[in-house]
MIVO-6760 format. One record per residue (C-alpha): residue in one letter; x, y, z. Coordinates in pm, 1 decimal, padded with zeros to 6 digits. Layout:
N
<sefi rest="A" east="X" north="Y" up="Z"/>
...
END
This chain:
229
<sefi rest="M" east="03810.7" north="14906.8" up="23789.6"/>
<sefi rest="R" east="03578.2" north="14612.0" up="23850.4"/>
<sefi rest="R" east="03721.6" north="14337.9" up="24070.3"/>
<sefi rest="P" east="03702.2" north="13981.8" up="23931.8"/>
<sefi rest="R" east="03407.4" north="13785.6" up="24068.3"/>
<sefi rest="I" east="03490.7" north="13420.1" up="24126.1"/>
<sefi rest="G" east="03268.4" north="13134.1" up="24235.2"/>
<sefi rest="V" east="03418.4" north="12857.3" up="24448.6"/>
<sefi rest="M" east="03236.7" north="12524.3" up="24441.7"/>
<sefi rest="G" east="03367.2" north="12264.8" up="24683.3"/>
<sefi rest="G" east="03247.7" north="11905.9" up="24699.0"/>
<sefi rest="T" east="03354.2" north="11544.8" up="24693.9"/>
<sefi rest="F" east="03236.7" north="11514.8" up="24330.5"/>
<sefi rest="D" east="03216.0" north="11137.9" up="24367.9"/>
<sefi rest="P" east="03121.9" north="11150.6" up="24085.3"/>
<sefi rest="I" east="03058.2" north="11499.8" up="23951.9"/>
<sefi rest="H" east="02720.9" north="11515.0" up="23774.8"/>
<sefi rest="H" east="02501.9" north="11752.0" up="23576.1"/>
<sefi rest="G" east="02341.5" north="11889.4" up="23892.6"/>
<sefi rest="H" east="02678.8" north="12033.5" up="23996.3"/>
<sefi rest="L" east="02736.5" north="12184.4" up="23654.0"/>
<sefi rest="V" east="02388.3" north="12336.9" up="23627.4"/>
<sefi rest="A" east="02421.0" north="12484.1" up="23978.0"/>
<sefi rest="A" east="02756.0" north="12642.6" up="23890.1"/>
<sefi rest="S" east="02617.4" north="12780.9" up="23564.6"/>
<sefi rest="E" east="02305.7" north="12925.4" up="23729.6"/>
<sefi rest="V" east="02504.2" north="13091.7" up="24008.1"/>
<sefi rest="S" east="02752.5" north="13225.6" up="23754.6"/>
<sefi rest="T" east="02473.0" north="13390.4" up="23557.0"/>
<sefi rest="E" east="02281.9" north="13520.9" up="23859.3"/>
<sefi rest="F" east="02588.3" north="13675.6" up="24025.4"/>
<sefi rest="D" east="02773.1" north="13780.4" up="23709.4"/>
<sefi rest="L" east="03076.7" north="13565.6" up="23786.1"/>
<sefi rest="D" east="03386.0" north="13569.6" up="23569.0"/>
<sefi rest="E" east="03494.2" north="13220.1" up="23668.4"/>
<sefi rest="V" east="03383.6" north="12923.9" up="23879.4"/>
<sefi rest="I" east="03655.7" north="12720.5" up="24048.4"/>
<sefi rest="F" east="03560.7" north="12361.9" up="24132.1"/>
<sefi rest="V" east="03752.1" north="12230.5" up="24432.7"/>
<sefi rest="P" east="03736.7" north="11852.5" up="24484.8"/>
<sefi rest="T" east="03764.9" north="11768.4" up="24853.0"/>
<sefi rest="G" east="04074.5" north="11602.7" up="24989.2"/>
<sefi rest="Q" east="03965.1" north="11408.1" up="25297.5"/>
<sefi rest="P" east="03611.0" north="11527.3" up="25374.9"/>
<sefi rest="Y" east="03505.9" north="11576.6" up="25733.4"/>
<sefi rest="M" east="03253.4" north="11311.4" up="25842.6"/>
<sefi rest="K" east="03310.9" north="11096.7" up="25531.4"/>
<sefi rest="N" east="03552.8" north="10806.4" up="25562.7"/>
<sefi rest="T" east="03481.7" north="10627.1" up="25235.9"/>
<sefi rest="V" east="03546.9" north="10825.0" up="24921.0"/>
<sefi rest="T" east="03702.3" north="10747.1" up="24586.7"/>
<sefi rest="P" east="04072.8" north="10843.2" up="24571.0"/>
<sefi rest="G" east="04116.3" north="11215.6" up="24515.1"/>
<sefi rest="E" east="04302.4" north="11186.8" up="24187.4"/>
<sefi rest="H" east="04009.7" north="11002.8" up="24027.7"/>
<sefi rest="R" east="03765.0" north="11267.3" up="24151.2"/>
<sefi rest="Y" east="03993.1" north="11547.1" up="24034.5"/>
<sefi rest="L" east="04029.0" north="11400.8" up="23685.2"/>
<sefi rest="M" east="03654.1" north="11341.6" up="23652.4"/>
<sefi rest="T" east="03597.1" north="11706.0" up="23746.7"/>
<sefi rest="V" east="03849.0" north="11821.1" up="23486.6"/>
<sefi rest="I" east="03675.9" north="11610.7" up="23221.2"/>
<sefi rest="A" east="03328.5" north="11732.6" up="23319.0"/>
<sefi rest="T" east="03417.2" north="12102.3" up="23309.9"/>
<sefi rest="A" east="03651.6" north="12106.3" up="23009.8"/>
<sefi rest="A" east="03391.1" north="12238.3" up="22764.3"/>
<sefi rest="N" east="03319.6" north="12554.9" up="22962.3"/>
<sefi rest="P" east="03600.6" north="12814.2" up="22943.3"/>
<sefi rest="T" east="03479.6" north="12987.1" up="23260.6"/>
<sefi rest="F" east="03503.8" north="12667.7" up="23469.7"/>
<sefi rest="T" east="03838.9" north="12577.7" up="23626.2"/>
<sefi rest="V" east="03950.2" north="12310.7" up="23873.2"/>
<sefi rest="S" east="04178.8" north="12359.1" up="24172.0"/>
<sefi rest="R" east="04390.5" north="12099.0" up="24351.8"/>
<sefi rest="V" east="04423.3" north="12295.5" up="24677.1"/>
<sefi rest="D" east="04213.9" north="12049.3" up="24879.3"/>
<sefi rest="I" east="04340.0" north="11735.6" up="24705.3"/>
<sefi rest="D" east="04703.2" north="11830.1" up="24767.1"/>
<sefi rest="R" east="04658.0" north="11948.7" up="25125.9"/>
<sefi rest="E" east="04714.3" north="11688.8" up="25395.7"/>
<sefi rest="G" east="04452.0" north="11622.2" up="25660.3"/>
<sefi rest="V" east="04077.9" north="11680.7" up="25678.7"/>
<sefi rest="T" east="03925.1" north="11936.0" up="25442.1"/>
<sefi rest="Y" east="03751.7" north="12237.5" up="25595.7"/>
<sefi rest="T" east="03591.5" north="12521.3" up="25401.0"/>
<sefi rest="I" east="03800.8" north="12778.1" up="25584.8"/>
<sefi rest="D" east="04120.7" north="12618.9" up="25451.0"/>
<sefi rest="T" east="03979.5" north="12605.5" up="25098.7"/>
<sefi rest="L" east="03888.3" north="12973.5" up="25102.4"/>
<sefi rest="R" east="04215.5" north="13081.4" up="25261.0"/>
<sefi rest="D" east="04407.5" north="12904.4" up="24985.1"/>
<sefi rest="I" east="04193.0" north="13044.0" up="24703.7"/>
<sefi rest="R" east="04214.0" north="13392.2" up="24858.2"/>
<sefi rest="A" east="04593.5" north="13364.4" up="24868.3"/>
<sefi rest="E" east="04595.2" north="13272.6" up="24499.2"/>
<sefi rest="R" east="04343.2" north="13540.7" up="24397.7"/>
<sefi rest="P" east="04377.9" north="13833.1" up="24641.3"/>
<sefi rest="D" east="04229.6" north="14071.6" up="24384.5"/>
<sefi rest="A" east="03895.5" north="13889.6" up="24351.7"/>
<sefi rest="D" east="03557.8" north="13881.8" up="24525.1"/>
<sefi rest="L" east="03479.7" north="13519.8" up="24615.2"/>
<sefi rest="F" east="03136.9" north="13352.4" up="24613.3"/>
<sefi rest="F" east="03123.6" north="13015.4" up="24785.6"/>
<sefi rest="I" east="02856.4" north="12787.6" up="24635.8"/>
<sefi rest="T" east="02703.0" north="12533.2" up="24868.8"/>
<sefi rest="G" east="02378.7" north="12351.0" up="24942.1"/>
<sefi rest="A" east="02098.7" north="12515.3" up="25139.2"/>
<sefi rest="D" east="02095.1" north="12233.5" up="25394.7"/>
<sefi rest="A" east="02466.5" north="12272.0" up="25456.8"/>
<sefi rest="V" east="02465.2" north="12648.5" up="25490.5"/>
<sefi rest="A" east="02191.0" north="12618.0" up="25750.8"/>
<sefi rest="Q" east="02454.1" north="12455.4" up="25973.9"/>
<sefi rest="I" east="02731.8" north="12699.3" up="25892.1"/>
<sefi rest="L" east="02745.5" north="12838.9" up="26244.5"/>
<sefi rest="E" east="02893.6" north="12502.2" up="26345.8"/>
<sefi rest="W" east="03169.3" north="12520.7" up="26083.6"/>
<sefi rest="K" east="03531.7" north="12574.4" up="26170.1"/>
<sefi rest="D" east="03635.4" north="12942.7" up="26211.5"/>
<sefi rest="V" east="03293.2" north="13061.1" up="26095.4"/>
<sefi rest="Q" east="03354.6" north="13429.1" up="26169.6"/>
<sefi rest="E" east="03646.1" north="13439.4" up="25927.0"/>
<sefi rest="L" east="03435.3" north="13277.9" up="25654.2"/>
<sefi rest="W" east="03223.8" north="13593.0" up="25618.7"/>
<sefi rest="D" east="03540.5" north="13795.0" up="25553.5"/>
<sefi rest="L" east="03662.6" north="13557.4" up="25283.2"/>
<sefi rest="A" east="03353.2" north="13502.6" up="25067.0"/>
<sefi rest="H" east="02986.9" north="13567.0" up="25006.0"/>
<sefi rest="F" east="02791.1" north="13242.0" up="25044.2"/>
<sefi rest="V" east="02535.5" north="13126.7" up="24786.3"/>
<sefi rest="A" east="02300.9" north="12853.8" up="24910.3"/>
<sefi rest="V" east="02142.0" north="12657.9" up="24626.2"/>
<sefi rest="S" east="01848.1" north="12420.5" up="24635.4"/>
<sefi rest="R" east="01598.0" north="12252.2" up="24408.8"/>
<sefi rest="P" east="01273.5" north="12435.7" up="24321.5"/>
<sefi rest="G" east="01005.3" north="12387.7" up="24585.0"/>
<sefi rest="H" east="01253.2" north="12315.0" up="24863.0"/>
<sefi rest="D" east="01201.2" north="12530.3" up="25170.0"/>
<sefi rest="L" east="01497.0" north="12766.7" up="25181.3"/>
<sefi rest="S" east="01592.6" north="12932.3" up="25507.0"/>
<sefi rest="V" east="01899.3" north="13110.7" up="25636.7"/>
<sefi rest="S" east="01743.4" north="13208.6" up="25965.8"/>
<sefi rest="G" east="02003.5" north="13330.6" up="26211.6"/>
<sefi rest="L" east="02265.3" north="13397.4" up="25944.1"/>
<sefi rest="P" east="02379.7" north="13744.4" up="25833.3"/>
<sefi rest="E" east="02156.1" north="13833.7" up="25538.9"/>
<sefi rest="S" east="02427.1" north="14041.4" up="25376.2"/>
<sefi rest="E" east="02660.2" north="13741.1" up="25364.8"/>
<sefi rest="V" east="02427.0" north="13465.2" up="25239.3"/>
<sefi rest="S" east="02210.3" north="13453.9" up="24927.1"/>
<sefi rest="L" east="01953.0" north="13190.0" up="24830.6"/>
<sefi rest="L" east="01902.8" north="13053.2" up="24480.4"/>
<sefi rest="E" east="01673.2" north="12784.2" up="24342.1"/>
<sefi rest="V" east="01844.5" north="12576.0" up="24076.9"/>
<sefi rest="P" east="01691.8" north="12317.8" up="23838.1"/>
<sefi rest="A" east="01840.9" north="11968.2" up="23801.2"/>
<sefi rest="L" east="01934.9" north="11938.0" up="24166.7"/>
<sefi rest="A" east="01743.7" north="11612.7" up="24208.0"/>
<sefi rest="I" east="02049.5" north="11428.4" up="24074.1"/>
<sefi rest="S" east="02274.4" north="11291.8" up="24347.0"/>
<sefi rest="S" east="02622.2" north="11142.9" up="24348.5"/>
<sefi rest="T" east="02501.7" north="10873.5" up="24589.0"/>
<sefi rest="D" east="02239.5" north="10760.6" up="24338.0"/>
<sefi rest="C" east="02493.0" north="10768.4" up="24054.8"/>
<sefi rest="R" east="02728.3" north="10543.5" up="24250.9"/>
<sefi rest="S" east="02445.1" north="10306.9" up="24338.3"/>
<sefi rest="R" east="02334.8" north="10284.7" up="23976.8"/>
<sefi rest="V" east="02684.7" north="10197.9" up="23859.9"/>
<sefi rest="G" east="02717.1" north="09942.9" up="24140.8"/>
<sefi rest="R" east="02405.7" north="09755.9" up="24029.3"/>
<sefi rest="G" east="02486.3" north="09784.4" up="23659.4"/>
<sefi rest="S" east="02236.6" north="10056.8" up="23570.6"/>
<sefi rest="P" east="02332.6" north="10334.1" up="23325.8"/>
<sefi rest="V" east="02429.0" north="10684.3" up="23432.9"/>
<sefi rest="W" east="02420.2" north="10836.7" up="23085.3"/>
<sefi rest="Y" east="02269.2" north="11188.2" up="23094.0"/>
<sefi rest="L" east="02309.4" north="11202.5" up="23472.0"/>
<sefi rest="V" east="02683.0" north="11265.6" up="23448.3"/>
<sefi rest="P" east="02879.6" north="11406.0" up="23152.1"/>
<sefi rest="D" east="02965.5" north="11155.7" up="22877.3"/>
<sefi rest="G" east="03337.5" north="11177.2" up="22945.5"/>
<sefi rest="V" east="03279.1" north="11096.6" up="23312.4"/>
<sefi rest="V" east="03068.8" north="10791.9" up="23218.2"/>
<sefi rest="Q" east="03360.0" north="10667.9" up="23010.0"/>
<sefi rest="Y" east="03612.6" north="10743.7" up="23285.2"/>
<sefi rest="I" east="03407.6" north="10549.6" up="23541.2"/>
<sefi rest="S" east="03391.3" north="10253.0" up="23305.6"/>
<sefi rest="K" east="03760.1" north="10265.4" up="23213.6"/>
<sefi rest="H" east="03874.4" north="10274.6" up="23576.5"/>
<sefi rest="H" east="03604.5" north="10035.2" up="23706.7"/>
<sefi rest="L" east="03481.5" north="10282.7" up="23967.7"/>
<sefi rest="Y" east="03184.6" north="10227.6" up="24200.6"/>
<sefi rest="R" east="03155.7" north="09855.3" up="24140.2"/>
<sefi rest="A" east="03071.2" north="09652.1" up="24448.6"/>
<sefi rest="T" east="03405.8" north="09471.8" up="24449.5"/>
<sefi rest="D" east="03619.2" north="09779.8" up="24386.3"/>
<sefi rest="P" east="03851.9" north="09907.2" up="24664.9"/>
<sefi rest="V" east="03737.2" north="10266.7" up="24616.3"/>
<sefi rest="T" east="03908.6" north="10380.1" up="24934.3"/>
<sefi rest="S" east="04254.4" north="10293.3" up="24804.5"/>
<sefi rest="T" east="04512.4" north="10563.4" up="24857.8"/>
<sefi rest="E" east="04742.3" north="10444.5" up="24580.3"/>
<sefi rest="P" east="04824.9" north="10722.5" up="24333.4"/>
<sefi rest="I" east="04658.1" north="10715.7" up="23994.5"/>
<sefi rest="T" east="04895.6" north="10759.4" up="23704.8"/>
<sefi rest="S" east="04736.3" north="10927.5" up="23407.3"/>
<sefi rest="T" east="04889.2" north="10893.0" up="23063.5"/>
<sefi rest="E" east="04648.7" north="11145.7" up="22917.1"/>
<sefi rest="P" east="04776.7" north="11505.2" up="22922.6"/>
<sefi rest="I" east="04556.1" north="11771.4" up="23078.3"/>
<sefi rest="T" east="04628.8" north="12098.4" up="22907.3"/>
<sefi rest="R" east="04375.0" north="12330.3" up="23065.2"/>
<sefi rest="T" east="04223.9" north="12432.9" up="23390.7"/>
<sefi rest="E" east="03939.8" north="12331.0" up="23370.7"/>
<sefi rest="P" east="03180.4" north="12019.4" up="24117.5"/>
<sefi rest="V" east="02433.7" north="12005.0" up="24708.9"/>
<sefi rest="A" east="02085.2" north="12052.7" up="24981.5"/>
<sefi rest="T" east="02015.2" north="11726.2" up="24835.6"/>
<sefi rest="E" east="02365.4" north="11610.9" up="24759.3"/>
<sefi rest="P" east="02367.9" north="11783.4" up="24424.6"/>
<sefi rest="V" east="02603.7" north="12030.6" up="24564.8"/>
<sefi rest="D" east="02784.4" north="11733.6" up="24725.6"/>
<sefi rest="N" east="02847.4" north="11895.1" up="25058.6"/>
<sefi rest="H" east="03143.1" north="11746.1" up="25238.7"/>
<sefi rest="R" east="03155.2" north="12026.6" up="25491.5"/>
<sefi rest="V" east="02834.6" north="11969.3" up="25687.0"/>
<sefi rest="S" east="02900.7" north="12014.4" up="26060.2"/>
<sefi rest="E" east="03262.9" north="12112.7" up="26041.0"/>
<sefi rest="T" east="03334.8" north="12146.3" up="26409.5"/>
<sefi rest="P" east="03678.6" north="11985.7" up="26447.4"/>
END
């Protein structure tokens, strides 16, 4: 019997945008995945200023709600301390021991994977898919070819950094991020210059969430670059 094939896409998703969604969809098609789990980072290594995790989680839920094969996990958001890929994959493996995992990340990040925490165990937990925009020089030199695949993905020119900057200066982000995320950003006044985006106060949502349900250039929002603790 065929084992389930599950993609795992980790990132800060601050905010999630169409580049993330297109990358997940392309990888899902190319590798015949049954599901893609988006995992918003808790406290990313090497990033001190991020929007509170609950906001990023809810935006990811909103962005992926229309696709029944996309789900969102809280394993990184709920775990205390700095987020490392090894912890993400251990937790997902514990939840889905019957599945083959495919970790989706940016080509620039995977090039530094040998510096990541517990790198040898990573190969046992998942196959890595490095995505990049068309025309970008892809290389996994020095990495085990059987454990890393390369894939060019359209729409990866969009970046979360640019989306935040646009909101901060009052420019629109329609069609860069999903409509529901645009509305969420506006409702919660995110990414404005005067906003305390690093607040750790919990966000209380009055809207029920009834389903499960985020790169190389920042499209796959890599929070795990150079993970050496």
